[in-house]
Backbone bond lengths (Angstrom), bond angles and torsions (degrees), N, CA, C in turn:
res aa  C-N    CA-C-N  psi(-1)  N-CA   C-N-CA  omega(-1)  CA-C   N-CA-C  phi
1 M - - - 1.440 - - 1.640 107.86 -
2 K 1.354 115.36 137.98 1.515 118.07 178.28 1.480 109.88 -78.15
3 R 1.271 115.90 157.71 1.516 119.36 177.44 1.574 111.66 -61.79
4 S 1.278 115.23 -34.87 1.503 119.09 -179.26 1.541 107.39 -67.06
5 E 1.287 120.77 -36.14 1.486 122.74 174.73 1.536 109.94 -67.05
6 A 1.335 117.51 -42.94 1.479 119.00 -179.08 1.584 107.55 -66.45
7 R 1.387 115.77 -40.25 1.518 118.62 -179.36 1.623 106.88 -59.77
8 E 1.310 117.00 -42.65 1.416 115.28 -179.09 1.500 111.58 -63.79
9 K 1.244 121.47 -37.57 1.408 125.59 178.45 1.567 108.71 -68.72
10 V 1.285 117.77 -37.83 1.519 122.00 172.86 1.472 113.40 -58.41
11 F 1.426 112.26 -47.00 1.464 119.24 178.09 1.529 108.54 -55.35
12 K 1.310 119.71 -48.23 1.480 117.00 -178.65 1.465 114.97 -61.08
13 I 1.371 117.43 -30.58 1.412 119.17 172.35 1.397 112.52 -68.98
14 V 1.433 116.41 -52.63 1.558 119.21 -179.37 1.637 107.39 -52.79
15 F 1.238 117.81 -37.17 1.513 119.62 -177.07 1.531 108.99 -56.91
16 Q 1.380 116.51 -32.22 1.444 119.47 -179.92 1.575 120.06 -74.66
17 I 1.283 110.99 -11.54 1.485 119.95 -177.74 1.508 111.13 -48.66
18 E 1.398 118.08 -44.68 1.421 124.34 -177.58 1.398 116.64 -65.46
19 F 1.343 117.28 -21.09 1.492 123.51 -173.22 1.539 119.15 -95.08
20 Y 1.400 115.98 -14.23 1.419 121.70 -177.96 1.554 112.92 -120.50
21 D 1.297 119.36 137.21 1.420 120.96 172.96 1.497 115.06 -72.63
22 S 1.296 114.56 -41.44 1.464 121.58 -175.28 1.637 110.15 -103.20
23 F 1.303 112.14 47.06 1.407 119.11 -173.70 1.506 112.99 -55.83
24 E 1.323 117.95 -47.66 1.382 124.72 -176.72 1.557 114.25 -51.78
25 E 1.230 115.34 -34.83 1.438 124.41 -177.94 1.562 111.81 -72.99
26 M 1.255 110.29 -24.86 1.532 121.49 -178.32 1.522 113.48 -86.80
27 V 1.296 118.13 -18.63 1.484 124.20 -173.25 1.508 114.15 -53.76
28 P 1.336 123.84 -53.76 1.446 121.92 177.08 1.557 113.16 -55.38
29 K 1.301 118.12 -41.99 1.520 122.09 -175.41 1.533 102.10 -67.70
30 L 1.229 120.61 -46.43 1.566 120.37 -174.13 1.361 109.81 -67.77
31 V 1.299 124.16 -37.12 1.503 125.72 175.55 1.485 107.13 -64.71
32 S 1.286 122.01 -45.10 1.441 121.59 -178.26 1.507 110.65 -67.64
33 Q 1.339 121.28 -36.30 1.438 125.83 179.59 1.588 110.65 -68.85
34 E 1.331 115.23 -28.79 1.488 115.68 172.26 1.495 114.36 -82.75
35 G 1.342 120.81 0.08 1.404 123.65 174.08 1.542 111.94 79.51
36 L 1.278 117.21 26.77 1.504 122.21 177.67 1.491 110.79 -90.82
37 H 1.263 117.45 108.05 1.482 122.59 179.76 1.469 113.59 -126.26
38 G 1.286 123.42 175.32 1.423 123.41 174.09 1.513 114.41 57.14
39 T 1.385 114.73 -135.45 1.461 121.65 -178.99 1.628 109.57 -59.11
40 Q 1.322 115.47 -45.75 1.377 122.31 -174.47 1.608 109.81 -69.22
41 G 1.316 114.08 -33.84 1.452 116.66 174.11 1.441 112.41 -68.39
42 E 1.325 120.11 -35.04 1.462 124.74 176.00 1.559 110.72 -64.11
43 Y 1.307 110.26 -43.43 1.521 118.30 179.46 1.468 107.18 -59.69
44 A 1.310 117.18 -48.99 1.470 124.18 -176.28 1.520 110.64 -61.00
45 M 1.359 120.65 -50.82 1.449 126.05 -177.44 1.482 107.56 -61.28
46 D 1.462 121.07 -52.17 1.345 124.36 178.48 1.479 114.84 -55.32
47 T 1.341 116.53 -42.51 1.438 118.85 -179.82 1.470 115.50 -69.71
48 L 1.457 114.91 -41.57 1.417 117.20 -178.81 1.536 111.81 -66.55
49 F 1.332 118.47 -46.70 1.376 125.83 -175.74 1.529 106.46 -64.53
50 G 1.326 115.77 -39.23 1.581 120.89 176.71 1.412 107.34 -58.93
51 I 1.461 121.37 -52.56 1.390 120.18 -178.65 1.511 115.92 -57.01
52 L 1.366 115.44 -40.42 1.470 123.85 179.24 1.497 109.12 -61.01
53 R 1.395 117.83 -50.82 1.429 121.70 177.80 1.505 116.96 -64.76
54 K 1.281 114.92 -28.88 1.592 114.78 -179.63 1.580 110.15 -115.14
55 K 1.362 115.25 22.81 1.415 119.62 -175.47 1.649 111.78 -54.52
56 E 1.379 116.17 -47.08 1.450 119.63 -177.87 1.535 105.47 -63.64
57 E 1.188 117.14 -46.10 1.501 121.42 -178.46 1.537 112.65 -58.07
58 I 1.371 111.28 -46.75 1.461 119.22 -175.17 1.587 105.69 -66.47
59 D 1.312 118.78 -47.37 1.438 124.56 177.32 1.554 110.11 -56.28
60 G 1.304 117.30 -40.99 1.401 117.78 173.57 1.487 116.72 -59.70
61 I 1.282 113.38 -47.26 1.603 118.17 176.44 1.429 108.95 -57.32
62 I 1.392 117.05 -45.46 1.534 118.26 -178.74 1.494 109.50 -59.44
63 S 1.349 117.49 -49.22 1.374 122.81 179.45 1.566 120.53 -55.28
64 D 1.396 104.56 -38.05 1.470 114.01 176.56 1.537 111.98 -65.20
65 N 1.333 115.07 -27.40 1.457 119.40 -174.72 1.523 112.80 -102.77
66 L 1.275 118.33 15.37 1.469 123.28 179.09 1.552 104.50 -99.69
67 K 1.358 114.16 137.21 1.465 119.36 175.82 1.525 105.86 -111.63
68 N 1.286 117.28 122.72 1.442 122.59 174.60 1.620 110.02 60.99
69 W 1.307 113.88 27.66 1.443 118.59 176.06 1.461 111.23 -139.89
70 T 1.332 115.67 160.10 1.430 117.49 177.21 1.645 103.19 -130.65
71 L 1.454 112.88 162.37 1.451 113.35 -179.39 1.535 112.25 -57.88
72 P 1.265 118.31 -44.04 1.630 114.80 -176.27 1.535 109.68 -64.40
73 R 1.350 125.14 -15.79 1.368 125.12 175.16 1.575 114.92 -74.80
74 L 1.270 108.90 -18.89 1.577 113.59 -172.12 1.596 108.42 -82.22
75 S 1.285 112.61 146.03 1.377 119.10 173.11 1.540 109.59 -65.54
76 K 1.354 112.27 150.82 1.499 115.71 -174.24 1.595 109.24 -62.32
77 Q 1.310 113.91 -33.64 1.585 115.76 174.42 1.309 112.89 -65.08
78 A 1.290 121.14 -43.79 1.494 121.60 -176.11 1.505 110.06 -65.65
79 L 1.418 114.98 -46.79 1.393 118.78 176.64 1.620 115.91 -54.39
80 A 1.382 114.35 -43.04 1.462 119.87 176.89 1.517 109.61 -59.33
81 L 1.300 117.62 -50.52 1.485 121.57 -176.44 1.508 110.70 -68.86
82 L 1.355 121.86 -25.67 1.427 120.08 173.68 1.480 110.32 -81.10
83 R 1.318 119.10 -30.40 1.450 119.30 174.08 1.598 112.28 -65.30
84 L 1.289 114.27 -44.22 1.428 124.23 174.87 1.540 111.17 -58.90
85 G 1.306 109.71 -49.52 1.577 114.63 -176.48 1.512 111.32 -64.59
86 V 1.338 116.65 -45.86 1.479 123.07 -174.11 1.572 102.91 -68.13
87 Y 1.253 123.06 -42.70 1.505 122.81 178.75 1.481 108.88 -58.76
88 E 1.215 121.10 -47.72 1.463 124.70 -173.56 1.541 109.91 -69.46
89 I 1.376 119.03 -34.17 1.418 120.58 179.03 1.554 106.37 -77.42
90 I 1.184 123.26 -48.70 1.450 122.90 -169.70 1.652 111.59 -80.16
91 Y 1.353 112.12 -44.34 1.522 114.18 -169.20 1.533 115.21 -111.62
92 N 1.356 118.58 -0.37 1.484 116.20 -178.88 1.508 106.04 -119.08
93 D 1.191 118.00 103.02 1.469 123.60 -177.84 1.564 112.28 -78.78
94 S 1.233 115.31 -15.61 1.526 121.44 179.01 1.505 112.77 -74.40
95 I 1.339 118.73 -19.75 1.470 123.70 -177.98 1.595 105.73 -107.39
96 P 1.358 114.49 126.55 1.433 114.10 175.25 1.567 111.42 -65.39
97 D 1.273 117.03 137.45 1.518 123.80 -175.98 1.474 112.56 -50.05
98 V 1.386 113.00 -41.69 1.539 119.44 179.39 1.424 109.99 -63.34
99 S 1.250 116.63 -37.31 1.567 116.73 -177.09 1.502 107.44 -74.58
100 A 1.371 123.40 -36.79 1.429 120.54 177.01 1.540 111.22 -61.20
101 I 1.297 115.92 -42.54 1.568 119.84 176.66 1.437 110.77 -59.31
102 D 1.329 114.51 -53.34 1.544 122.25 -175.58 1.563 111.06 -55.91
103 E 1.344 110.54 -40.76 1.523 118.66 -175.91 1.522 111.64 -68.16
104 A 1.345 111.68 -41.33 1.477 120.32 -178.22 1.510 111.07 -67.78
105 V 1.419 113.08 -37.93 1.529 116.08 -179.89 1.532 105.24 -70.11
106 K 1.311 121.62 -43.21 1.515 127.97 179.61 1.475 107.59 -46.82
107 L 1.387 113.64 -55.52 1.398 122.77 -173.02 1.594 107.64 -66.48
108 S 1.283 118.40 -33.77 1.478 117.11 179.00 1.526 111.77 -68.88
109 Y 1.269 118.91 -24.71 1.425 118.45 176.26 1.522 109.34 -67.48
110 I 1.283 119.88 -26.21 1.430 123.92 -177.00 1.509 113.75 -89.40
111 Y 1.435 112.35 -38.02 1.470 113.45 -168.02 1.590 112.41 -115.60
112 C 1.318 118.01 -3.30 1.478 123.38 177.55 1.487 114.18 -116.77
113 D 1.272 116.65 177.76 1.427 127.36 167.83 1.489 107.20 -67.48
114 E 1.294 115.19 156.32 1.550 123.25 174.63 1.536 110.80 -53.78
115 K 1.308 116.13 -45.94 1.435 116.99 -174.97 1.576 112.88 -71.23
116 D 1.340 115.19 -20.29 1.423 115.05 177.68 1.528 112.48 -70.99
117 S 1.392 117.07 -27.75 1.425 115.52 179.47 1.495 114.71 -60.07
118 T 1.461 114.57 -46.32 1.376 118.03 179.48 1.630 112.47 -64.47
119 F 1.321 114.50 -33.30 1.415 121.80 -178.26 1.529 110.46 -69.27
120 I 1.332 115.76 -47.06 1.492 120.64 175.16 1.476 112.04 -59.14
121 N 1.315 118.92 -45.15 1.440 124.61 -178.85 1.526 105.87 -58.50
122 G 1.385 115.44 -52.34 1.526 117.80 -178.18 1.532 112.57 -55.78
123 V 1.261 114.88 -47.92 1.622 118.78 -178.86 1.462 110.06 -61.25
124 L 1.285 115.24 -49.62 1.540 114.61 -175.02 1.530 111.70 -69.31
125 N 1.296 118.66 -32.11 1.465 121.37 168.23 1.296 115.13 -61.28
126 Q 1.355 124.40 -37.26 1.437 123.74 176.00 1.560 112.11 -67.73
127 V 1.387 109.38 -41.06 1.564 113.03 172.87 1.541 111.17 -56.14
128 Y 1.278 116.20 -47.51 1.402 120.08 -174.59 1.551 108.11 -64.39
129 Q 1.315 121.70 -50.83 1.448 122.57 177.53 1.490 114.41 -58.49
130 A 1.339 120.24 -34.56 1.465 121.13 179.06 1.585 107.24 -70.34
131 K 1.346 117.79 -35.46 1.422 120.76 179.06 1.567 111.40 -69.16
132 A 1.237 116.88 -39.63 1.459 120.45 175.95 1.555 115.93 -65.30
133 K 1.254 117.73 -15.18 1.474 120.84 178.97 1.524 112.72 -71.15
């Protein structure tokens, strides 16, 4: 399985964070249900638990880069992609930042409105540029 396929499955799991109170307990089961094993399973577990551990910080970074928007106004899909993208840019050094942005935007074409793709690209590029400083 390619990393991009694993990332899409991880996105689907990240999307579910908002719907369950005991999400952390469900992560291993959800990863297994998505067929993520071996290296891709490790990537999924590391990413999901990383997002959960850093969720407030990630949401703060997203909020800081929103212009005339707030987190509650974002679609659940856009929020999940932004959380995944910000996590990969800031906390996962094994993934090139540009790849994290590109993959999030590609997924947004599938799972979000057309306008969300441009929005997600803009927010993640701001995060990337701020990191590069």
